[in-house]
C-alpha positions in Angstrom: 79.0 129.5 155.3 80.5 132.0 152.8 78.4 134.6 151.1 79.2 135.1 147.4 78.3 138.1 145.4 78.3 137.2 141.7 78.2 139.7 138.8 77.5 137.9 135.6 79.6 140.2 133.4 82.6 139.7 135.7 82.3 136.0 136.4 85.4 133.8 136.7 86.8 131.0 138.8 89.2 133.5 140.4 86.3 134.9 142.3 85.6 131.8 144.3 89.2 131.0 145.2 89.7 127.6 143.7 92.8 125.9 145.1 94.0 124.3 141.8 96.9 122.7 143.6 94.4 120.4 145.3 91.6 120.3 142.7 93.5 119.4 139.6 95.4 116.3 140.8 92.0 114.7 141.8 90.5 115.8 138.5 93.5 114.3 136.6 93.0 111.0 138.4 89.3 110.8 137.6 89.8 111.9 134.0 92.6 109.3 133.5 90.3 106.5 134.7 87.4 107.4 132.4 88.7 108.6 129.0 90.9 107.5 126.1 94.4 108.8 125.7 93.7 111.5 123.0 90.7 112.8 125.0 92.8 112.9 128.2 95.5 114.9 126.5 93.1 117.3 124.9 91.1 118.0 128.1 94.2 118.3 130.3 95.9 120.8 128.0 92.6 122.8 127.7 92.0 123.0 131.5 95.7 123.8 132.3 95.8 126.5 129.7 92.6 128.0 130.9 93.1 128.0 134.6 96.8 127.6 135.5 98.8 128.6 132.5 101.1 130.6 134.7 102.4 127.2 136.0 101.8 125.1 132.9 104.8 122.8 133.2 104.1 121.9 136.8 100.5 121.0 136.2 101.3 119.0 133.0 103.8 117.1 135.0 101.2 116.3 137.6 98.8 115.2 134.9 101.4 112.9 133.4 102.2 111.2 136.7 98.7 109.8 137.1 98.1 109.0 133.5 98.5 105.6 131.8 101.4 105.1 129.5 99.2 105.7 126.4 97.8 108.9 128.0 101.3 110.1 128.8 102.3 109.6 125.2 99.3 111.4 123.9 99.9 114.2 126.4 103.5 114.5 125.4 102.5 114.6 121.7 99.8 117.2 122.3 102.0 119.5 124.4 104.8 119.3 121.9 102.4 120.1 119.1 100.9 123.1 121.0 104.4 124.3 121.9 105.5 124.1 118.3 102.3 125.8 117.1 102.7 128.7 119.5 106.3 129.3 118.6 106.3 128.3 114.9 
């Protein structure tokens, strides 16, 4: 067992060593099976930007691979919109 010391004012996922490379593909698959395209795109972009923004394109590509055609379209539209918004 691991012992974890947690300080509430310092809390973050970085403290527990989440392996996003393993966790997010499974999460994308579960999410894809349970939500509509717009919700899928919104939640994927939110999670990717919060936790793995340093490798955004890689994780968005992973999310697109397991998505339905409609979810891929929504994800493409949302990421294009957020990219335009940030640069425009």
